[in-house]
Each structure stands twice: as C-alpha cells, then as structure tokens.
C-alpha positions in Angstrom: 28.1 5.2 1.1 30.8 3.5 3.0 34.1 3.4 1.1 35.7 0.0 0.8 38.4 -1.6 -1.3 36.4 -3.6 -3.8 37.4 -7.1 -4.8 35.2 -10.1 -5.6 36.8 -12.1 -2.9 36.0 -9.4 -0.3 32.4 -9.3 -1.5 32.0 -13.0 -1.1 33.5 -12.8 2.4 31.1 -10.0 3.3 28.2 -12.1 2.2 29.3 -15.1 4.2 29.7 -12.9 7.3 26.0 -12.0 7.3 24.2 -13.4 10.3 20.8 -11.6 10.8 20.4 -10.3 7.3 21.5 -13.4 5.3 18.0 -13.5 3.8 18.6 -10.3 2.0 20.5 -12.3 -0.6 18.1 -15.2 -0.7 16.4 -14.2 -4.0 17.3 -14.6 -7.7 19.2 -11.3 -8.0 21.1 -11.9 -4.8 22.2 -15.3 -5.9 23.1 -14.0 -9.4 25.3 -11.4 -7.8 27.1 -14.0 -5.7 27.6 -16.2 -8.7 29.1 -13.3 -10.6 31.4 -12.5 -7.7 32.5 -16.1 -7.6 33.3 -16.2 -11.3 35.1 -12.9 -11.2 37.2 -14.1 -8.3 38.1 -17.3 -10.1 39.0 -15.3 -13.3 41.7 -13.5 -11.4 43.6 -16.7 -11.1 42.7 -17.8 -14.6 40.3 -20.4 -13.3 37.4 -19.5 -15.6 36.8 -18.2 -19.1 35.0 -15.1 -20.2 31.8 -16.9 -21.3 30.6 -17.9 -17.8 31.3 -14.4 -16.5 29.2 -12.9 -19.3 26.4 -15.4 -18.6 26.4 -14.5 -14.9 26.5 -10.7 -15.7 23.6 -11.1 -18.2 21.5 -13.0 -15.6 22.0 -10.3 -13.0 21.3 -7.5 -15.5 18.0 -9.1 -16.6 16.8 -9.4 -13.0 17.7 -5.8 -12.2 16.2 -4.6 -15.5 12.9 -6.4 -14.7 12.9 -5.0 -11.1 13.3 -1.4 -12.3 11.9 -1.1 -15.8 8.7 -3.1 -15.1 8.1 -1.2 -11.8 6.9 2.3 -11.1 9.3 3.4 -8.4 12.6 5.1 -9.3 15.5 3.3 -7.6 17.4 5.0 -4.8 21.0 5.1 -5.8 22.1 2.3 -8.1 19.5 -0.4 -9.1 21.6 -3.1 -7.3 21.9 -0.9 -4.2 18.1 -0.2 -4.3 17.4 -3.9 -4.5 19.5 -4.5 -1.4 17.9 -1.7 0.5 14.4 -2.9 -0.4 15.3 -6.3 0.9 16.8 -4.8 4.1 13.5 -3.0 4.8 11.4 -6.1 4.2 13.6 -8.7 5.8 12.1 -10.5 8.8 14.9 -11.4 11.3 15.2 -11.1 15.1 16.4 -7.5 14.8 13.7 -6.2 12.5 10.9 -8.0 14.3 12.1 -6.9 17.7 12.5 -3.3 16.5 8.9 -3.4 15.0 7.4 -4.8 18.1 9.3 -3.0 20.9 11.9 -0.6 19.5 15.6 -0.4 19.7 15.7 0.4 23.4 14.2 -3.0 24.3 17.0 -5.0 22.5 20.0 -6.8 24.0 23.4 -5.4 23.2 24.5 -8.5 21.3 21.6 -8.2 18.9 22.3 -4.5 18.3 26.0 -5.2 17.7 25.4 -8.0 15.2 22.8 -5.9 13.3 25.3 -3.1 13.0 28.0 -5.5 11.7 25.6 -6.9 9.2 24.7 -3.5 7.8 28.4 -2.8 7.3 28.7 -6.1 5.4 25.8 -5.1 3.2 27.4 -1.8 2.5 30.4 -3.7 1.1 28.1 -5.5 -1.3 26.2 -2.3 -2.2 29.6 -0.7 -3.2 29.4 -2.9 -6.3 27.4 -0.4 -8.3 27.0 -0.5 -12.1 30.4 1.0 -12.9 32.3 -1.2 -10.4 30.8 -4.3 -11.9 31.3 -3.2 -15.5 35.0 -2.6 -14.7 35.4 -6.0 -13.1 33.7 -7.7 -16.0 36.0 -5.8 -18.5 39.1 -6.9 -16.6 37.9 -10.6 -16.7 36.7 -10.6 -20.4 38.3 -7.7 -22.2 34.9 -6.2 -23.0 33.1 -3.6 -20.8 29.3 -3.9 -20.6 27.1 -0.9 -20.7 25.9 -1.4 -17.1 22.5 -0.9 -15.5 22.8 2.7 -14.1 20.4 4.2 -16.7 17.5 1.8 -16.1 14.2 3.7 -15.6 10.8 2.7 -14.3 7.4 2.9 -15.9 5.4 6.1 -15.2 3.5 5.7 -12.0 0.4 7.3 -10.5 0.6 11.0 -9.8 1.9 11.6 -6.3 4.0 9.1 -4.4 2.4 6.6 -2.2 2.9 7.5 1.5 4.5 4.1 2.4 6.7 4.3 -0.7 7.8 7.8 0.3 8.7 6.6 3.8 10.7 3.7 2.4 12.5 6.1 0.0 13.5 8.4 2.9 15.0 5.6 4.8 16.8 4.2 1.8 18.2 7.6 1.0 19.7 8.0 4.5 21.4 4.6 4.1 22.7 5.1 0.6 24.2 8.5 1.5 25.8 7.4 4.8 29.5 6.9 5.1 28.8 3.9 7.3 25.6 1.9 7.1 26.1 0.8 10.7 25.6 4.4 11.8 22.1 4.2 10.4 21.0 1.5 12.7 18.8 3.8 14.8 17.1 5.2 11.7 16.4 1.7 10.4 15.0 0.5 13.8 12.7 3.6 13.8 11.5 2.7 10.3 10.6 -0.8 11.5 8.9 0.5 14.6 6.6 2.7 12.5 6.1 0.7 9.3 6.7 -2.9 10.3 8.6 -5.4 8.2 7.9 -8.3 5.9 4.7 -7.9 3.8 3.4 -5.2 6.1 6.5 -3.2 5.6 6.2 -3.4 1.8 2.4 -3.0 1.2 -0.2 -0.8 2.6 -3.3 -2.7 1.5 -4.4 -6.4 1.5 -7.2 -8.7 0.7 -8.3 -11.5 3.0 -8.9 -14.2 0.3 -9.8 -17.8 1.1 -8.3 -17.6 4.5 -5.0 -16.0 3.3 -3.7 -12.5 3.3 -2.9 -11.3 -0.2 -1.1 -8.0 -0.8 -2.6 -5.4 -3.1 0.5 -4.0 -5.1 -1.4 -1.0 -6.5 -4.2 0.1 -4.1 -6.6 2.8 -5.0 -4.7 6.1 -4.6 -7.9 8.1 -3.8 -7.4 11.1 -1.5 -9.8 12.9 0.7 -9.4 16.0 -1.4 -10.6 14.0 -4.4 -14.0 13.5 -2.6 -15.7 16.9 -2.2 -19.1 17.4 -0.6 -18.7 15.2 2.6 -16.2 17.1 4.6 -18.0 16.6 8.0 -18.2 12.8 7.4 -14.6 12.6 6.3 -13.4 14.5 9.4 -15.3 12.2 11.7 -13.7 9.1 10.2 -10.3 10.7 10.0 -10.3 11.9 13.6 -11.4 8.4 14.8 -8.6 6.7 12.7 -6.0 9.2 13.9 -6.9 8.4 17.5 -6.5 4.7 16.7 -3.0 5.0 15.2 -1.9 7.0 18.2 -3.1 4.2 20.5 -6.0 6.1 21.9 -9.6 4.8 22.3 -11.4 4.6 18.9 -14.6 3.1 17.6 -15.5 0.5 15.0 -17.3 2.5 12.3 -20.4 1.9 10.1 -20.7 4.1 7.0 -24.2 3.8 5.6 -26.2 5.5 2.8 -27.2 5.0 -0.9 -24.8 3.7 -3.5 -22.4 6.2 -5.0 -22.1 8.5 -2.1 -18.5 7.8 -1.5 -18.5 5.6 1.6 -15.9 3.1 0.3 -13.8 5.8 -1.1 -13.8 7.6 2.2 -12.4 4.5 4.0 -9.7 4.0 1.3 -8.8 7.7 1.3 -8.3 7.8 5.1 -6.2 4.6 5.0 -4.1 6.2 2.2 -3.6 9.4 4.2 -2.4 7.5 7.3 -0.4 4.8 5.5 2.8 6.6 6.5 2.0 6.1 10.2 2.0 2.3 9.8 -1.7 1.9 9.3 -2.7 -1.0 6.9 -6.0 -1.7 5.2 -7.3 -5.3 5.0 -10.4 -5.8 2.8 -12.6 -8.7 3.7 -15.3 -10.0 1.4 -18.5 -11.4 2.7 -17.3 -14.9 1.9 -14.4 -14.3 4.2 -16.4 -13.6 7.3 -16.3 -17.2 8.4 -12.5 -16.9 8.5 -12.5 -13.7 10.7 -11.1 -15.4 13.8 -8.1 -16.6 11.8 -7.6 -13.2 10.3 -7.7 -11.5 13.7 -5.2 -14.0 15.1 -2.8 -13.2 12.2 -3.2 -9.4 12.6 -2.9 -9.5 16.3 0.6 -10.9 16.0 1.8 -8.0 13.9 3.2 -4.7 15.1 1.2 -2.6 12.7 -2.4 -1.2 13.2 -5.1 -2.4 10.8 -8.4 -1.4 9.4 -10.5 -4.5 8.7 -12.6 -3.2 5.8 -15.9 -4.9 4.9 -17.5 -3.2 1.9 -21.1 -3.1 0.8 -22.3 -5.4 3.5 -25.9 -6.4 4.2 -27.7 -9.6 5.2 -31.1 -11.1 4.3 -33.2 -12.1 7.2 -32.5 -15.8 6.7 -28.7 -15.4 6.6 -26.7 -15.9 9.8 -23.2 -14.9 8.8 -23.7 -11.5 10.5 -23.4 -13.4 13.9 -19.7 -14.0 13.1 -19.1 -10.3 12.6 -21.1 -9.4 15.7 -18.9 -11.7 17.8 -15.8 -10.1 16.2 -17.0 -6.7 17.2 -17.9 -7.5 20.8 -18.9 -10.7 22.6 -16.3 -13.3 21.6 -14.1 -14.8 24.3 -10.9 -13.7 22.4 -12.1 -10.2 21.8 -11.0 -7.9 19.0 -7.2 -7.3 19.0 -6.2 -3.8 20.2 -4.4 -3.2 16.9 -7.5 -3.8 14.7 -10.6 -1.7 14.0 -13.5 -2.8 11.8 -14.9 -0.4 9.2 -18.0 -1.4 7.3 -20.0 0.2 4.5 -23.6 -0.6 3.7 -26.6 0.7 1.9 -28.6 -0.4 4.9 -28.5 1.5 8.2 -29.1 -1.6 10.3 -27.2 -4.1 8.0 -29.8 -6.8 8.4 -33.0 -6.8 6.3 -36.1 -6.0 8.4 -39.7 -6.8 7.5 -42.9 -4.9 8.3 -44.2 -8.0 10.1 -41.4 -7.6 12.7 -42.6 -4.2 13.8 -44.3 -4.0 17.2 -48.0 -4.7 16.9 -47.7 -6.2 13.4 -49.2 -9.6 12.7 -46.5 -12.3 12.9 -46.0 -15.9 13.8 -42.9 -15.0 15.9 -43.6 -15.7 19.5 -41.4 -12.7 20.7 -41.2 -10.3 17.7 -39.4 -7.7 19.8 -36.6 -10.1 20.5 -36.2 -10.9 16.8 -36.0 -7.2 16.0 -33.5 -6.6 18.8 -31.3 -9.4 17.5 -31.1 -7.8 14.0 -30.5 -4.3 15.3 -27.8 -5.4 17.7 -25.2 -5.8 14.9 -25.4 -2.1 14.0 -25.5 -1.1 17.6 -22.0 -2.6 18.0 -20.5 0.2 15.9 -19.5 3.1 18.2 -19.3 5.4 15.2 -22.1 5.5 12.6 -21.8 8.0 9.8 -24.6 8.7 7.3 -23.8 9.5 3.7 -26.8 11.1 2.0 -27.2 12.0 -1.7 -26.5 15.7 -2.4 -29.2 18.1 -3.4 -28.7 20.0 -6.7 -26.7 22.8 -5.3 -24.3 20.4 -3.4 -23.9 18.3 -6.5 -22.9 21.3 -8.6 -20.5 22.4 -5.9 -18.9 18.9 -6.1 -18.6 19.2 -9.8 -17.0 22.7 -9.6 -14.5 21.5 -7.0 -13.5 18.5 -9.1 -13.2 20.5 -12.3 -11.1 23.2 -10.5 -8.8 20.6 -9.0 -8.3 19.0 -12.5 -7.4 22.3 -14.0 -10.1 22.2 -16.7 -11.2 25.6 -18.0 -15.0 25.7 -18.8 -17.7 28.4 -18.6 -19.6 28.0 -15.3 -23.0 28.2 -16.8 -22.0 25.6 -19.4 -20.5 23.4 -16.7 -23.8 23.5 -14.7 -25.9 22.8 -17.8 -23.9 19.8 -18.8 -23.5 18.5 -15.3 -27.3 18.5 -14.7 -27.9 16.8 -18.1 -25.3 14.2 -17.2 -26.9 13.6 -13.8 -30.3 13.0 -15.5 -28.8 10.5 -17.8 -27.1 8.7 -14.9 -30.3 8.5 -13.0 -29.4 10.4 -9.9 -27.1 12.8 -8.1 -24.1 11.4 -6.2 -20.4 11.8 -5.7 -19.9 8.9 -8.1 -22.0 10.8 -10.8 -19.9 13.9 -10.3 -16.6 11.9 -10.7 -18.0 10.2 -13.8 -18.8 13.6 -15.3 -15.3 14.7 -14.6 -14.0 11.7 -16.4 -16.1 12.7 -19.4 -14.6 16.2 -19.4 -11.0 14.9 -19.1 -11.6 12.6 -22.0 -12.9 15.5 -24.1 -9.9 17.6 -23.1 -7.5 14.9 -24.1 -9.1 14.3 -27.5 -9.1 18.1 -28.2 -5.4 18.2 -27.3 -4.6 15.3 -29.6 -6.6 16.8 -32.5 -4.7 20.1 -32.0 -1.4 18.3 -32.1 -2.3 16.5 -35.3 -3.5 19.7 -36.9 -0.2 21.5 -36.0 1.8 18.6 -37.3 -0.2 18.7 -40.6 0.8 22.4 -41.1 4.5 21.7 -40.6 6.5 22.0 -43.9 7.5 18.6 -45.4 11.1 17.5 -45.1 
C-alpha cells in the first residue's frame, strides 16, 4: 500500500482529482466515506459537533458490514479497501473498456498517464483503513469506535469460484503495492482477460425478457463431479478451449435422455474456463424471439460467451426453431465471433417428427421429403453433436463408487452396490442424476449419524 500522510482534507482532494475512476465512489459506501471525510475535516476547525461525525461513521460502518457479513467472499485487505478494489475492477471507463477490448499497448499515452494518476488518488483513499478512521473519529468526538477490521463473511461454497479467484489475485497485487500506479499493467491485463462491468463481476447470466440478468451464485458443478462421461466431457471441453483461444470451434448439441448430465456438463465446462474470460448466458425458450438483441449486446463486449439453451425441443406446429436456425447460420448479421451456442435436448433432431413424414408413408404433404429436411436442418447446423446415453448397470455402479470416494464416505462395497441398485429401482432408471441423488442420501445419513454421536457424547459429559 502506498504510504501517504493521511488527513481528511487530503482525502477529499484526492477524490476530487479522480478523472477516469470517479465512478468508483458513485455508490452509497463511497458517498458515506466522502461525507465522513467532510465532517472530520470540518471538526478540525470546530465547525461541526460530534453527533454528525458519529452518524456519518455509523452509516459507513453499516454499509461495509452489509457488504462483508452478508457476502461469501473474504475481503482483501481492509473492508473499505476491498470495496474500492471491487469497484475499480468493475468500473467502466475509457481506460478499462479500451484495455478489455484492445489491451494496454493500443492506448494513447494521455489515457495511460491519467489512469496511473487516478490509481494513486485511489490509493490515498484506501489508506483510510479501519484503524485510521477510528483514530480520526476519536480525535473529533473523544470516543474511539471499534472499527470494521474484524468483519467476516458468511461461509461460501467449497472451493473458490475461478472468476472470484482471479479478482482476488489482482486485488492482492494492488493492496500490497507501494504505489498503485505501478500496478497499471496488471490491472489492464485483468481487464483484457476478464472484461469489466457486469462481465467482470459475474460469470453466468440469464437472458430474461430481453434483458441480461446476472446470476450471483451459479451452479458450482465441476467436471470431476460428473463421472461416467469422460469422453463426452473431453469433446465439449476441447471445443470450448479452442473457442476461448480464438480458434475455430463448433456450436454444440448435447442430446440424450433426461438425467444423463447434459446440462451439468455445459455448466461444468463454463465453470472450469471462467478464469479465461468465458461467460455463460442461459436463454429460455421464451427468449428465442429476442436472440438478435442478445447477440448484438454480446457482440459489443470483449468477453467470449456460451449461449446456453437447455432442454430444447419443438413440436411440429411450432416455428420458434427458425429463429435459432437463423442465429446458427443463415442470418444476414451472422453469429458474432465471440459467441458459441450450446443446446441440450432429449431429442436428437430437436423438432418432433411423425411416422407420416417418412419417405413412402401416406401423407397429405405434397413434398414430404422437403418437410423432413426442413426439420432436420436445425440439428444439422450444430458442428458438434454429442450423445449422452444412460449407463448400464456396471457403469452406474462405477459412477456411484467414484462419487462416494470423492465425498470421503466409508461404506462396504457390497453394501454400497446393493443399496445403489435398490435406489435405482425406486427412482425408475439408471442415470448420472440417480447416482448423485443416491450420494445425497448417503451424505444425509452420515450427517445424521454424526449429529446423533455428538448428542450421545454430550449426554455422557458430567454435569456442571
């Protein structure tokens, strides 16, 4: 952290000198901080009493407490410093947008110089950590507040999200630096890889009613959580890795019966590559009519996107599939180079077919072959088609064993097989979903046994 002489007046001046990153303070916590600095500055000349200072401090504390205690990510440095850093990573300004689109080497010298100066101003504001603010409040009011340094987040999911991990690494480099301006190259590289704005903060989105809505807590499923389909997963992963590297890649259709893990495979691949700047955008069937608008929005961003349409199929009287077909190939605009379409379906050809449409069958269609070709042409526009078939008994038991081993559950192998097969019969079929549900049953049993054991041990403890 850059070392500066802290004074409320200097902090206010640093805030006023912000040019590119002025938006970092355009939020309730930023405004509360500036109000507190203003009152602390006035208190030095006897221009304000202790009550307004305490009110301003309380407002800032509440906002920082909500940001940390109600979240799941531990702050980097001080909670106030972490808030500033998060805003820096998400701020959309000429520097961050140019870095995301073209990199630092494409910028004019004036833009680079101003960005470096802004970072130094922000470092002056970040120097007001919990202890510095508490000392200033004590000097103004005679009472020292406890501060916010010991705020702690809620427990999060096991394993850090790849995008959150990338943000954390960049924030750590800044907070440890003696001069934030020296971290300009690291910050530009972060923008170049991960983007900025919403795409820099979230790795998954829903296209809802013609608008892009972030998904704050996307499914954290990983490929290693989905045993039994290694070949299919590798095909999808290889295709997606080529895409994020800017190499030719295919739109993909994953088809097969329900419960075989098609949707989970797409989410797991997107999770695995989120640290490379890949973002997942899920589109419901009702959103297909807005696809051109979605593609225009994504085309303007620097990130790469998987447009994910889950569990898709069409009846023979429905025509929405034509919008998807035009998106894949055939429209005048064409699919943006930074977008791939991944679709899952229980139907290999997506559109329902009738026996009457087969060659030689009796039908009132004048050209039945043309009708059949029209329906098959949608699936033909996916360069990568991956089949997910239900496992046989041996494969199902191997899935169960892998999941149980990964969860660290100790159980006799013969007992495991007997119970897994009984559970499969109750569920009405073998699938990856059935195997994962069986694992959930075992986890629940294990947790209940552990709780009963703790209660029994506590009952044996001597009173008093």
